[in-house]
N, C-alpha and C positions, 0 to 999 in steps of 0.2 A: 855446702855449708847445709845448715839444718835450723830452721826456726825453731825458738824455744818460746815459752811463756813468759819467762823472765823479763823485766824490764833493766835495760840497760841502766847499772848503778855503780859508777866505780869504787864507791866506798862500801858496799854492801858486805864485803868479807871481813870488814873490821867492826861491823854491827854484831851483837851477840845473838839477834835473830838468825844468823848464817849457819850458826853450830847446830839446829835442829836436826831432825831426822827428815825433813824435806824441805830444805831452804829455798825460797822462792822471793825473788825481788819484786815487788810491787810499784815500787816509786823512784823518783831520781832522774827520770829521762822521758822524752817521747820517743826514744829508739828502744825496739827489741834487741835481744841476745841472738846472736847466729853462731851457731858452734860448728867446729869441724873444718873443712876446707874444701878445695875443689882442684881439679886436675892440672890447671894452670897455675895454681896458687904457690906460695913459698911453702917448704917441707915443714917448717916450725908451726903452720897453721893447720896442717894434716894431722890432726888429733883431736879427741873428744874434749878435751880441757881448753882447747884453743876459743877464747870468747872474743867477739867483735860485735858492734852494734849496727843495726841498718834500721831506717825508716819503715813503719808499717805499711807506708802506702808505696814503697818502692818495688818495682817490679823487675826481676832481672833472671837470667836464665840459670844462675849458678847457686841460688837458694831453694830449697825443697822443704818438705815437712816429713814427719812420721807419724802416721795413725797409730795410736795405741789403745787399748782396751785392757780395764783390770781383769785379773783371772778371777773366775767365778768362786 
């Protein structure tokens, strides 16, 4: 899995704000979105569109992150 900036919000995609060019959920839960999957997980979770939530204080070996930088 990969940590995302989004806060887990089950009703976010029914909100008109989700239709913007860069949708980002900032409220609705104390959990953060994790996307993708891991080698011992179900195949249905091994895709970038798979979303689950995990507490920000949790520490497990199957969640990572991807550093990014805007293009100049």
